[in-house]
N, C-alpha and C positions, 0 to 999 in steps of 0.2 A: 708531079711532086712540087710542093711549094718551095720558093726560095728560102734558104736557111735563115735569112735575116728578117723574114716577114713577122709581123706582130700577130700572135695567135693566142686563143684561149688555152688554158693549161691542158685540157683534154686533147686539143688539136696539136699542141706542141709534143705531147707524149706520142701521138700517132705519127707525127713527122719524124721523131727520133727513131721509131721502130722501122720506118720506111727505109732507112739506110741499110738495114740488115738483110732483108730478103724481099723479093718481089711479092711473095704471098703476104708477108707482113704488111707491105705497103697497101695491098688491096683491102686487107682487113681493117687497117687503120683508116682508110678512106671511108669505109662503111660506118665505123664507130664514130668518126667525126661528124658524119651526116646525121646520125641518130642522137648523138650527145647534145648537139646544139639546142634542139627543142626541149630536151629533158632538163638542161640547165636552166632554161627560161621558166619551165614549169615548177622547178624546185624553189625558185626565189620566194614564192609565197609561203613555203613551208619552213623557212628558216627559223622563225620564233618557236614553232612547235619542236623542231629538232633540237634547239638549244635547251628547251625545258627537259627533253628526254636525256640529253647529255648530262645536265645538272643532276637529274634524279639518279642516273647511273653512277655518277661520281660520288654522290652521297652514300649510295649503297656500298660502293667500293671502300669509302672511308670508314663506314660502320664495320664492314668485315675486317678491315685492317686493324681497327681498334679492338675488335673482339679477339683477333688472333694475338695481338700484343698482350691483352689481358690474360688470355689463356696461357701464354708463355710464361707469365709471372708465377712464382711459387705461391701456394696457398698461404694465407696469413698464418703466422706462427711457425713457418718453416725456416730453415737456416739459410735460405737463398740458394742460388745456383739451380742446377737441374734437379727437379723432383721426380720420383718414380711415378709412373702412370701405367695404366693398362685399360684395355677396352673390354666392357661387358656388354656385348651386343652393340647397339648404336650409342651407348653411353661411354664416355671417357672418364675414368676415375683417376684423380691425381692425389697422391698421399703427401702429407706434410707433417711437420712437428719438430721437436727438439728435446734433448735431455738437459736439464739444468740442475746444478747444485748451488744453492743460494746460501750465503753466509750472512747472518744478521747480528749486528751489535748495536744495542741501544743504551744510552746513558741512563734512561729511566725504564723501569720494568713495566711493560705493557702486557706481557704474556699474549702477544698478538701474532706470533709466528710470521708468516710471509707477507701479511698486509697490515701496515701500521694503522692505528686509530688516531686520526688527527684531531678528534673532538673530545669525547668523554674518556678515552683511554689514557691520556697523558696524566700521570699522577701529580697531585698537588703536594706542597711541602708537608702537609699534615698526614700524609700517607707514608707507610713504611716503604712502599714501592718507589717513592721518590728517591730514596737513598740506596736503591738496588739497581744494578745494571742488568742487562739481558743479553745472552748469547745463544744462538740457535743455528743449526744447519737444517736445510729442508730442500727437498726435491719436488715440492708440491706444485710448482709452476711449470713443470715439464708439460709439454704440449703434444697432442695427437690431433690431426685434422685430415679431412677428406673432402675433395671437391669433385662432384659428379656433374659433368656437362652433357646435356642431352643432345638430341639431333638439332641441327641448326641449318638455316639457309639464309638467303638474302633478306628474308622477311622477319624472322623471329629466331629467338634463342632461349633455351631453358637451362637452369642449373640448380643444384642444391648443395649446401655447404654445412658441415658439422665440425665442431671443434670442442675439445674437452681438455681439462687439466685435472688436478687432484686436490682442488681447493675445497671440496665438499667436506663438511664436518660430520662425524659419526659419533654414536654413543661410546664406542670403544677406541676412538682415535686418540692416541697419546704417543709419547716418546719413550715409554718405560721399557718395553721389550721389542715390539714390532709396530712401527708406525703405520697402522692400518687406516689410511685415509681414503675416502671415497672419490671416484670420478664425479664430475659435475658438468652440466651443460653450460658452456660459454656461448656458443652460437649453434643454432640449428634452424636453418631457414631455406626457403626456395624462392626463386624469382623467375618471372616470365618477362622477356624483353621483346618489344616490338621494334625491330631495327628500321622498318619502313617509316614509322611515325615517330620514333624517338622517345618512347616512354617505356617504363618497366613497373611491374607490380611485384612487391616483396611481401612475404608473410612468414612468420616464425619469430624466433628470438635472435636479435641482432643488436648492435650498438644503437642507441637512441638517435633519432634524427638531430637532436641537440648537439651530438658529438661533432666536432670539427672534422672536415675532410682535407685531403691533400690536393685533390683535383676533382672537379665535377661533383657528382652526388651518387657515385656508384658504390655498391657494397665492397668491402675489403680495401677501401681507399681512405680509411679513417686516419686522422693525424693524432695518433696516440703518443703521449710522452714516453720517452725511451727509458724511463726510470726502472731500476731493478725492483723496487718496492711494488707489491701487487696493488696498493691503493693509490699509486701514481703520485700526485702532488696536489696540495691545496690550490684551489682556483681552477682546476680542470673539471669541466662539465661533461658528465657521461652517465649513462645507464646501459645495462644489457637486459632488455626486457622483450616480452612478446609484443608483436605489433603487426599492423597492416600498413604498408607504405606504398604510395603512388608517386612516381617521379616522371616529369616531362623534360626531355632534353631538347633545347633549341640550338641545334648545331653542336659545336664543341666549346662554346663560350658562355652559355647560360643554361641553368637547370633550375626547375621549380619543383619542390616536393611537399607532400602533405602526409603526416603519419598519425595514426590513432594507436596509442601505446598503453600497456597495462598500468593501471593506477595503483598508488599506495601513498599514504600520508604518514609523515613523521611528526608525532604529537609530543609536545613538551607540556606537562600538566602538573608540575610540582606545586605544593602548597604548604604553608606553615600555619594555616588557620586551624582553630580548634574544631573538633569533630562536629560539635553542635552547630557551627556556623559555616562548615565547609560545603559550599554550594557546588563544588566540582562534582560531587556525587550525583548531581542532577543531569549529568551529561554522559551518554553511552556512545562510544565512538569506535570501539574495537571488540572483537570476539575471538576466542581461541579457535585456531584452525582445526578442521576435521582431521582426526588421527589417520584416516586412510589417504590423506593428500598432503598434510603438513606435519611438521614436528609438533608435539604436544605443547611445547613452549612458545610456539609461533602465534602472535596476535595479528589479526587482519583488520585493517580499518574498514569502515562501512562504506566503501566506494560504490558508485553506481554509474559513472561515466568515465571513459578513457581520457588520459591526458592527450591533448591535441597539439601537434607541433607543425608549424609551417616554416619553410626555409627557402631562400633564394641563394644560389651560388653563381659567382662570376669568375671566368677565366679569360681575361682580356688579352693575354699574351705575356704579361709579366706579373706574376703573383696569382694568388687565389684568395677570393673574398667571399664572405657569407654574412647574411643577416637573417634573423629568425624571430619568430613569435611563439609563445607558449601559453596555453590556456588549461586551467585545472579547476576541478570542483571538489569541495570537501563537504561531507555529510555527517551529521551526528543525530542522536535521538535525545530530545529533552524529556527527562523522566519525572519531573516534578508532578506530584499527585494532582490530578485534575487538569493538568495542562500538557499532557503528553503530546508531542508532535515531533516531526522530523525537521531538522534545521540544515540549510544548505548555504554555503558561502563559496565565493569564487576567488581564485588566484590567477595571476598572470605573470609573464616574464617576457622580456625582450633582450636580445643579445646579438653577438656577431663574432667573427673571427677573421684572421688573415694569415697568410703564409707567403713570405717574400724571399726570393733568392737574392740576397744582398750581393753575394759573389757566386755566380752560377757554378753549381757542382762542388762548391767549397763551403759556403757559409749561408745558412738560412735563418730567418727571424720569424717567429710566430707569436701571435697575441690573440686573446679571446676574452669575452666578458659576458656576464648574464646578470640582469637585475630585475627585480619585481617583488611581488608578494607571493609567498608560498613556493619558493624555488629552492629551499634548502636541500631537498632530496637529491637534486642534480649535481651537487658539488661533492668532491672527494671526501670532504670532512664530515658529511652526513649530518648537517645541522638541521634543526627542526623546521618544518613547514608552517605549523600552526600551534596555537595554544588554546586553552579553553576560556571562553567568556562565561563565568559562572552565573551571570545575571540571567542568561537565556539559554545556556547550554550549547551555543554555537562554537565551531572551531574557527578562531580568529586568525586569518593568515598573517604571518610575520614578514615584514619587509627585510630584504637582504640583497647582497650583491656578491659576485665572484669575479675575479680577474686573474689572468695568467699571462706571463710572458716568458719567452725562451729563445736561446741561441743554440743552433746545432751546427757543429763543425765537422767536415769530412776531410781530414788530412790525408787519407789514403783510401784505396778501394775497400779495405777490410777494417778500417778504424773509424770510429765516430766518437766525438766528444760533445757533451751537452751541458747546459746550465739552465735551470728553470727557477722562476720565482712567482709565487701566487699568494692570493689573499681571499678569504671567505669571511663574510660578516653577516650577522642577523641582528636586527634591532629587538631589544627586550620589550615585552608588553606584560605588565603585571596589573593585578586588581587587589584592592583592599576589600577583603571579603568579610562582611558582617551579616547578621541575620536579616535577610530580605533586601539588602542593598549591596551594590558593588560600585566602586569608583576607581578609575585608573590611578596607579601609583606613579608619582612624578619623581624627578631627581631630588634627593634629600630626604625622601620618606623612608621610614623604617618602622618595624612593629612597635617600637617604644616611643615613636614621635607623638607628642600631644597635639591634637587638632586645634587649629586656631578658630575654625568655624565649620559648620556642616551645612551643606546646601541640600534642599529638598524640593521635590516637585509636588505642588499641592493642587494641581488641576490636570487630570482628575485625581480624586482621592480614592484610596483603597480602604474598604471597610471589611473587617474580619468578623464573622459571626459563627458562633458554635450552635448548630441547629440540632434539636432533638431527633433521635432516630425515628420517632413516630411519623415524621413528615419526610423521611428520606425519599420515599417514592415520588413525592411532588417536587422536592427542592434539590435533590442531588442531580442537577442538570444545569447546563449553561443556558442563559437567556431568560430565566424566571424573573418577572418584574418585582420590585420592592419599593417601599416608601421609607425614608429615613428622616427621623426627627431627633432634635436634641433639646434637653431642658434648658430654658433660658434663651433659646435661639428664635428670634422673631421670624415671621413669615411662614408660608406654607411648607409642608414637608417636601424634601427633595426626592427625586425618583432616580432609580438605577436598576441594573439587572445583575444577576449572578454571572460573573466572568469566568470563574473556575471553582472547583470543589476538590476536597481531598479524595473523593471517590472511595473512602473507607471510613468505617465507624470506629471511634476510640473505644476499645473494649472496657475501659474503666469508667469513663464519663458517659458512655452511650450517646455520644454526639458526633457530628462530623463538621469539619471546617468548610465554610463557604466564604468566598471572596467576591465583593462587589466593587465595581469601578463606577464612581459617582462623579458626574460633571460638577465642577466646583469653581466656575468662573467668578462667582460672586464672593468667593472666599468665606462662605458661611461656616464651612468645616475647617478645622485646623488639626494638624498631626497630634496624635495622642488623645484626642477628645473621645468621650464616651457617648454613644448615640443609641437610639432605639430603632429597630428595624422591623417592619411589618411586611409579611409576604401575602400575596393573594393566592390561596390554595384552590385547587379544582373542586368544584361542587360534585360530591359523590353521593348525594342523597342522605347525608348524615345529619343528625339533630344534635345541637350542642346544648348541654344543660350544665348547671353548676355542679361541682363535685359533691357539694353538701346534699344534693338530692338523692344520692345513692344510699341504698340500705342493703346490708349484708346480714340477713336473718338466717338463711339456710345455707350459707356458703356461696350462693350465686347472687349476682347483683340484681337489685330491684329498685323501683321508684314507687313513691306513694302519690297517687293521683287524687286530687280533690274533686269529687263529683259535684254537680249543681245542687244536690240536696244536702250538702255538707258532710257526706260520708267519705271515708277513705278506702281506696282500693289499691292493693299492691300488684304491680306488674313486673314480670321478669324482663330484663333488658340485656342487650349485647353491646359491650364496649368495643368500639372500633379504634378509638384513639384517646389517649390520656394526656392531656396538656397541663396537668397539675391542678390549677384552680377550677378548670372546666374539663369536661369529657365530651366526646362525640359518640353518639349511640347509633348503631345501624338498625336496631329493631326495638320495639316495645313502647315507643312514644310517637306522637304525631304533633305536627305544628299546632300550637294553640292550647295544648294540654296544660292544666294547672297542677304543678307538682309542689309537694310539701318539702321544705328544707329542714334538716336537722330534726326529723320527727322522733318523738320519744319511743323507746322500745316497748313502752307499756301499751301503746295504741295497737289495736288488732284490726283485722280485716273487717270492713263494713261499719266500723264504729263511726258515730257522728262526732264532728269536731267543730269548733268555732275558730275563725280566723282572727289572729291577734295582731297582725300587722296591717298597714294601710294597703288597700287594694290598688292604690295608685303606683305601687312599686313592684310589679311583677318582674321576674319570677321569684323574687326573694319573699316567699310567703311562709309564715310559721303557723303551726296549728296547735291548739290545746284541746283537751278533752272537754266536751260540752257538759254543762252542769246538769 
């Protein structure tokens, strides 16, 4: 046995201590000491690998503890405390909710029940509702929820969540006898969490990723204002929409998320222009919802891409911080005749939020903002995202910003006091709508303002031509070349092409409108000028003759051909196109035929005549009966 004061490795010290108890233990300790010494030396090289395994196990323990803590929380919408739960096979179901009776008193009558309208619902002094107050009782914000948590282990976890209230409107919902209001979907989603790699995938209806969080970026951790009003407070950015969300957690301090969310645009398209000059009618941007899926009064904008939100959240140890980016696309249909096409514009937003525990567990401060173009939909006030540019039918995004600040006081375990202040703003964009032109309206403009001057763009110039329907087959298409000339304008004719047509014939004039864009760098053409336009038509084998060559003796058109011996012979012809002073014939004549113009009705078939006009001016030849 070693002297008790000898310096020994830990394993040998433990063996020495055991040796004091029994002789058998001393023998076993000696053997272990002999074996442990080479094992300790061999393990020195494995220390880094063992450290990595320990860190990995510690991370899994932390994730499991976080999940247990999250599972212990009551579902969103519950009154807190212990929530009832039961097991359905391997799935744990936790129920939540509350019953609420809400009293509403507004100084101006909005007829808005449990959710105020902070935008168009507030009456102006010229409305009778401005002088009427409003009082209501409602239970429609009462909540029912259920959280289903599936099987989980150290690698993954699954869950589904549903929450409903009674805010749905119905055709027979009223306060007259029985307030029959319908349940509606607030949240209905599922998520899959990879605990090993720190990411989760969520799909279904949930708060938009734009909505601020209290911590991290996990569902049911949103920082929702504690207001009683169902529309919260101006400046608060939120949606509850269908989405697909992917989030990656880097430990417990950093989270990065990306979400593709159901789109919709709020369009402001008011006009005071006369019907004849209201070019807003050239933009088609929404359609009535199908009756089997939406209310008949619901209009849906013509969206084709989801809203995309990207967000980064920080939890450094004191406070919670977020920055985000938003991208949106707006589509309309330009319906001007001859220029129908789809128009797409882009909107964007940037924002952020923070939540600071100024006095831990007693006083919190929160703030958030969102700014960009086309972001009105995300604010509680429901301001417009876009307006219509009547010049081309596009949905023009409106610049706006939202901001919110709040203080939350927790004076006791069951008491909370709060104060919020917010603002939402959207910049106006207007157009002076006249026939064929649109100019932005600036400050000081009004419908009765007299213009000081008018600016025009004269390169290129647009030429309007009313074309006969007889050439519609050739000219009712884009890209047909043309020559433009003006009386008194020196130089060669200008050239251009048809840029657009009306694609319809005027039933009264039997013409259609064609528009040509003519390069005008030399400024030879000026606005309001009258010009002559000549088109090159396709050669279809037709023969053009003066209209005076036609004879209608038996009801069918004929021409009188002058033979080489001076006799007249009548031929039936087929008119393919009537251009007024001239006609085009598809049969009955050949190139080089000599035709008689304005022939006398007294001349008969085969009769000999003499030419009374100069032969040098064909085809205008007149004939007289030979003496």
